[in-house]
N, C-alpha and C positions, 0 to 999 in steps of 0.2 A: 620317591616312600623308600628309606630304607628296610630290609630285613626283620630286624627287629620290630621296627615300628609300624610291617604289613601283622606280623606275626601277634601283637599289642589291638589291631585293630577287629582283626579276626577271630578273637579270643571275644572280644563284646559285642558280635554279629549277632542280631540274633530272629531276624526275619530276614522278606524281600530288598523294605525300602533301606536296612541297613547296606543289603547286596548293594544297592541301587545308587544308595548315598558312599558309598565308598568308592565304586566304579566314578562316578562324576570325576574326584577326587585324584585319580591315576592319573601321572603325568606323560605316561609313552607305555612302550609298546612292553617294557622291562614289567611295571607292576602293575598294566593288563593284563599279565598270561598268567599271572599265581593266583590273580582272580577269578579268573577264569575258570584256575583247575579248582578253587574253593570254591566254588561255584555247581560246578559236576556233582564236587566229595559232597557237597551239603544237600542232596539232591532238586536247587532249584533250576537245571536253568529250562526247564521246561514253566516255567512262574513268565509269562506274556511280558509282566511288567518289569522285571530286572530280566531274560531275554531281550526287550526291547532296548534299555539302559545300556545290555551289551552292545548290540547290535550300532549306535550311537557312538559310541568311543572308539568300537575297529573301523567306522567310517571315519570318524574325526583328526585321529591321528595320523591319517595319510591314507593316502589314493588307492595305495599298494595294497592296504592291508580289506578293501572291499571285499576282497574272496573269503575270507575270514565270515567278516559282518555275517555272507551268505549264509556258509555253514551254519551259521547260533539259525538264522531267519531256517531253510530245511530242515531243516532236528527236529524244530518246535511240532508240534504234532495238534494244538489249539493257536490261529491267529486271530488276535483283531486290528483296525485301524489302524491304533495307534502303532503295531509294527508292522505291518503294513508302507503307513506312508513314512519311517525313520529309516527303512529299506529303501523305497522307491526316490526320497531324497539321499541321504548316499551317493545309488545310482548315478542319477541326473549331476551331480556333481563330482561325476571320476569319468572312465575317460569312455565309460560304454553307456550312455545311454542310454539305447535303444535295449538294455537288459531292468530299464526303470518299466520301458511300454509292457515288455512279457507280464512282468511284474502283475503291471496294475491291471491286463490280462487280464491276469489267471483270479486278482482280487474278485473280479469281477463273474467269473465262469462258477467262482466256488460255489453263488447264490449268499453263504454269511456271514459276510462284513462286506458291508457297504463303504464308499466313500465319505467322506468328507470336508467340509468348504478346508482341512490342510489338505488332506491330496489331491484335492487338479492342479493346487500351484505348482505343486512339486511334477506333476507328471508332463506339465506343460511344457514345465524348462526343460526335461529332458526331450521332450520330442522337440523345444526349436533347442539345443545343441544336438542333435543327429538332423537335425531338419526334415522330420519326418511331420510332413503336411498333413496328409490323410487323417494320420492316430490323430493330428493335434485340436482337428479341426470334427472332430467325433470327440473326441475331449473335452470341446468350448461345448458340443450337442449334451451330452450327459451334464453337463454344470446346469445347463438352463432344464433340462429337462429335474432336473434333483431342486430346483428353483435358488440353486445357488449362481444365479444370472447377475446380482445388483451388487456382488459380493467385492471390497476393492482389490486385494491379493490374487484373486482370481483376474477381474481386470487386465489390470499391469502385467499380470504371467500373462496373459491374453493381444495386448499390445505387444509386446519384447515377442512375441513364437512371429502375427503375423508379420513385423515387418521383420524378422530375420530371415524370416522364408521368402520375402520381396512381398511381399501384399497391401500399401499399404497403406490400399483404397480403406483392404477391410478393418487394420490398423486405426485407421480415424476413423471408423463407426463404432469401431468397442468405447473410444475414445469418446467421443463426441452421445455416444450413448448413459454412460455413466453420469448416478445420481447424484455420486462422492466424487473427489478425485483429487490427489493430495500432491508431491513433488515428486517425486516417484513417478506418479504418470505421467505429469508434463514430460521432466523429462524423457521417459519415454518413447512419446509421440515426437519429438524435438528428435530424439535421436535416430529416430527410425527414419523418419522423414530426410532426416541429413546424410543419413546412410547410403541411403539409395539414390543420391541426386536428386529426388527435389529439392531445392538449395531455396528456392522465394516462399515455399508453403512452410520452412522449419525457421524462417525468421517472421511468418504472419505467426505460425503460433507462439514463438517469445515475447512477441509484442500481445497475446492472447493470454498471456501467461501470468503477467503485468501486477493489473487487478487481484487477481487472487494471491498469489507467490512470489514470493523472492525468490532467485535463481543462486541455485549454490556451483558449488567447482562444478561436480558433473554435467550443469546445462552448459555452464561458460564454457566448458571445455566440445561440447557436442557444438554451443552455437559458432564458436568461430573459426573452425573450417571453411560455414558456409559464408560468412565475415566473406572472409579469402576471396570463394571462387565467384561470387558474387558485386565482389569488390565495395561493400558496402561498407566503408571507412564509415560515417557517424553514429554506427550501429555499433561497431570496430573499438569506437572509439572512448562508449558509454558504456561496453563492457570492461575495457580496459580501467576507466576512472569509477565502477564499480565494484572491484575488484580491490583496488585500494585502498577505499572508502570501508565497504563489512570488514576488512581485514584478512581477505582468500589469499592474499598473495599472487604476485605475480613470479609462481616459481614452474619448472619441468612446463610441464603441463601448458598448464593456463600461458609458462610465456613461449614456448614453443612453438604454439597458434598465433599469438600476436605477432611474435618476428615473421610467421607466416603472411595472416593479413594486412599488417604494416607495408611491408615487403610489396604485397601486389598490386595495392591502392599504392604504389607506389613512393612510400613515405621509408627512404632506405636509412635515414638516418634516426628517425624516428622507432625503426627496427634492433637499430645498432646499441643504443641508450636500451631498452628493453632487456637485448641480447646479456651490456652490461653488468646491468644491476642483478644478473639474475645471482643468487650466490652458488648456488650448488649446482652445477653444470653439466648433463647425459649425454650421452651421445646426440638422443633424437633437439635437444636444444642446440647441441653444434652443426648439426645435419642440419636445421628451418635456419643457420644464418650461414649455411655454405651456399644451400641454393639462395637462397636471396641477394648473396649477391653472385647468385649464378649468373640469374634468369635475367641482372641489371646488368651484366657484361666486365663484371669487379672480379677480373678472373686472381690478380695478385691477392686481392683481400679478401678473396676466398682459400688462396694457398695459403695466406698466414691463419685464419681461421683453420685451416683443416691441419696445422701443422704444430699449433695452439695444443690445440688438442691431442695430436701424438704426442708432448712432450711432458702433456699433464699427464697419463698414461690412459685414457679412454681409450678404447679397441675402437675403431671406426666399422660401419657394421654394413651391411651389403645399398644397401641403402646412402650410406655418408658415400660410396664409392661412385653409385652412380650420381651423386650431384656434385663435385669432385671432377670427372670426369666429362661433365654434359658445362661447366664451366671453360675447363678446356678445353672446351672440341669450340666453345666462343669466341676466344679468343685466341684461338689455331697454336694452340703451346705444343704441336703435337710429342715433341721427346718427354718435355715432363706430362707428359696424356702417357705415352708408356711407362713412363719410371714409373708411376704410380696404379696403374692395370699389373703393370709385375709382379708390385707388392703386398697384392688382392692376398693372394695364396701365398707363396712365398715366405712375406710376411706376418700375413694377422690370421691367416687359414680363412679366409671366407671364400669361397665357394664363386666363382665368375661366373654368373652364365647369363640367359640367351641378350639380357639388359644390359650388360655390362658390355658384351661383345658387337654391340648393334651403337654404345654411345664410343669404339674404338674407328667402326667405318664410319661413323656421323663427324668422328673429328678430321680422319685422313680425309675423306669424303670434302671436306666443308675448305681442306686446305690444298684441294682438288688434287691431291695424290688419286687417282683410280686408280691406275698399276697397282700403286699399294694395297688397296682398300679388299683386290679385286685378286690378293693373294694373302690380305690376311685372311679374310673367308678360305680357302684353298685350305688356311693350315688349320684350321678351327677344332678344337676335339670332339666335338657337337657337329649333327646337322644341322646349317644355320636354317633359324625361322622367320618367321614374316617383318620381327622388329628389326633384323637387322638386311633383310634386304629392300625392309623402307627406309632405312638410313642410304642405303647403296642408290631404289630412287630419286631418294630426297636429292643426291648427291651428282647425279646424273642429268636433273630439272636445271639444278643451278649451275652447270655448269655446259649446258648444251648438249648434252653427248647424248645424242637418240638411238643412235644404235644400240650400247649398250643399255639403256634405260627401256629400250622395246623391249630387251628381255630379258633384262629383270622384273616389269611389269606380268612380261605374261609367266615368270615364277611364281609371283606375287597372285596372282587370279587363282593358282588351287593355293596355297593357303593358306589366303585372306580371303575367299570367293564373296563376301557378304561389306566389302568396303567399297561403297562408293569411288570414293577418293579414285582409290589404285587402277581403274576403268576409266577413271576423267584424264588421269595423269595422260595414262596410256593413248589412248584418243588421238589430246596433244602431240603427242609424239610421231603416231604415226602421223595427223595433222604434215611437224614440220620436216616430213623425208618425203611429205609429196606421195603417202599409200590409203586414198583416200576410200579404197575395196575395203583395205582394213579397218577406218574408219569404222564405218558403216556394220563390218560387223561388230568390234566391242561394242557399238548402241547397241544393237540386237539381241548381243548377247544378256547385256544390261534387260532389256525389255520381255526375255526369256526366264529369266531369272531374278524376277520381279526388283529387280537391284535399283531404290531410285536414293538419289541425292538430299540429303537432310536442306531442306531450305536456309542461309547463314541469316541470324535476328539481330537487331540492338536491344539493348535494354537498358533504361534511363531511368534514375531515381526521381518522383517529384513530389512533394509533404511525406515523406518516408514510406508509398508506395512507389514499384517498382513495376512499370510500362514497358512491355514486347512489344518490338515489330517488328518486319521482314521486308525487304526492298517490296514496293507496290502493294502493302499491307490496308487494306480497307475494313481489317475486322474491326477493330476499336471504335467505341463508341462517339467518339470529335475525332474520326479521319477527315474527314472536312473540315476543323478552321483550324490541324495538322499542317495538311495542303501547304491551305492557302495560307497560312505564314509561313512558309519554305518558298511560293513560291512568290512572294513579298522580301522576305529574307532576300530570297536570287537577288531580285529586282534590282533590289540595295546595293549587291556584290556588283551587279554587274550596272550600277552607273558611275559607282567610284572610280570603278576601270578605265572606265571613259573617263572621268575625269584627270585619273593620272592621268593619262594617253595625253590625253591634250594639253597638261601641263609639261 
C-alpha cells in the first residue's frame, strides 16, 4: 500500500472495525507499522478486537515478528478469549511453542477468561511441537472436563499430539472413540502409526478408511513408506493406480515413495519408469533412484543418476551422499568412493557426519583393506562413533580377522551397550580364537545387563492379510496345519531328490 493510499484509507477510518479491516488488507511490515502507529494515535490500542487483529497480523507476516505480537498482547489491560487464542496460535506455529503453554496457563490462572473450542487445538499443537507430554495430557483432561471431548478438531489435534510423543496406543484410542471422523482424522492416525514403526497397523487402517473416505495426497505420502518396508506390492500398485486415476499426479513426494516401494519389492524397472515420468525432479527423487540402484548392486547406474543430478544443477544433500557412497561400497569402487567423499564439503558444502565416515570404513572393509580403514579412522576429525566401529566390525567378521574384531567389538560394547548383536559377534569371535572363558564372560554380561537378542521373524501376505511367524512359533491359531503342510512338502522334496539321484 503506497503512502497516498494509506493516508486516504486513514481519513476514512471511523471505528475499530475499520482498523481491523485495514489490518487484514496490509501486505507486510512496511504497511503494518504505520497502521499500528495510527491505532496508537487514535487511542484504540486497548480495544480487544483491534489488538487481536494486530497480534494476528504480526504473527502471520513472519515468525520473527512474534515478539511484536507479544508486546501488543502484554500491553493490553483487558483480554478476551479471542486475543488469547490468537497469541497462542502464533506461538504454536513459531520456534517457541513452549510460550503458548505458558500463556495458556496464565489464561487459566487469571480466572477471568475461559478456553473455548478453538483454544485447545492450538495449545495441543504447541505441546506436540515441543514434546510437552505432561502438559498435553493435562490439556486433554481440561477439554474433556469442559465438555469438548467429542469435538472433531480437538480430537484430530490429540491424535497428532500422542503420535508425535510416540504414544501410538493412546492416539488410536482417541481415534476409535471419535463419534465423527474426517480425512484429517484418518491421515493423522495412519501417519502416526507409520512414523512410529507400526507399519502393518497403518496398512490395516488404510483398508478401514476406504469405505468412509477417499485417500488424498497426504494419505498416499504416509502409506507408501509402509508399503516399502512391508514389501506390500499389491497395496503399492493400488496406490500408484489410484494416484493416476484420481489426478493426484506422480510428482516429487508420491513419486519418490513409489520408486522406493518398487525398488524394495524387486521391481527396479518399474521404479525407473516412475523416475523417468516425473517432470520436475528434486533432490528427494534423485536420492530415491540412487538408493534403488545402490541396494540392487547397480553402482554404475547409481553413478549415472548422481551425475545427471549434478549436471542438472541440483545440489546433493547429506542423504544423497550416503546413498551414493553405499552404492560404491557394495560395488567395491574404492577410488570413486573417495572422490565423491572428498567433494562433499569441498564442492557442495555438505558437512561430513558419522554415517558418511562409516560408509567409507565399510567401503574399505568390503574391499579387504582393513589396515587402510584403521588409518582412515585414526585421521577422523571427530571421535569415531558406533556406526564407524560397527562398519569395521562387519569387515572384521567378513574377512575373519578375529584379533582386530575382538578389539573393535569391545569398543562397541561401551558405545552401544544395548545392542545384542554386538555381544553375539564378540562371543563368536572369542569362539574362533578358542577363548572359551571370554565367551562365557560375554554371555554373563548379557544376562547381567538384561540384553536380549530379538528373534527373527518372517511375514507372508495371504488374502490381503499379513501373517508374522518366527522359528518354531506355535502362537498362530493355524500352527498345527502349517507345520503339517511343511512336513508334507519336505517329504515331497526328499522323494524328488531320491528319484533324481537314482536317475
